[in-house]
C-alpha positions, 0 to 999 in steps of 0.5 A: 528471492532475490528479483531481478531489477528492470527499469519498470520495477524502479518506474513503480518504485519512484513513483511511490517514493514521491507520493504521500498516499496510497496508490491504485493499480489505475493510479501507478498505469495512468502515470507509466501508460508506457508500462503494460497493465500485467506488468504493473500487477507483476509489480505491485505484487512482487513489491508486497511479497518482499516488503516493499509495499504494504497494501489495504483493499480500500472502501471501493473494494481496489487494492491499494498500494503504499511503500512500508517505511517499519518494514525489515525482510519483507515483516511489517513491524507495525500496525497502523489505520488506513484513511480514506475520503470519501470526498477526493478519495485518497488512501492514507497511512495514519502512522500512529501505531495501533497495539490490540489484543487476540485470544492466545494461540491465534496468530496474525498473518496479515493486517488491514484495518480503514476508516472512511471520512473526509480528511483534512484537504477535503473538510 
């Protein structure tokens, strides 16, 4: 579905283009105080639906979003780990692809893998 481009959508997308880590709704909202909370939620969820962003649930049960770098037409082309630092709380995509096998007859719809520990900046 073709979606209308808005100033708010462009602002959110620009933030993701500038960041190297996954971002929560609260992180986006702190950078865009002029955009309503509900609007940011809608934008993040639509970007996820459209394959612009992927999301992972962090150790803190918050949803974090990151730009999809290897996705086409809303389909994720690779599976990778996410790492959440227990010190600085950042969530990062670890771009090494993970391969796995599942029993015959199963179809994977979504994949989320989160590792926790201390990142290289905090170590």
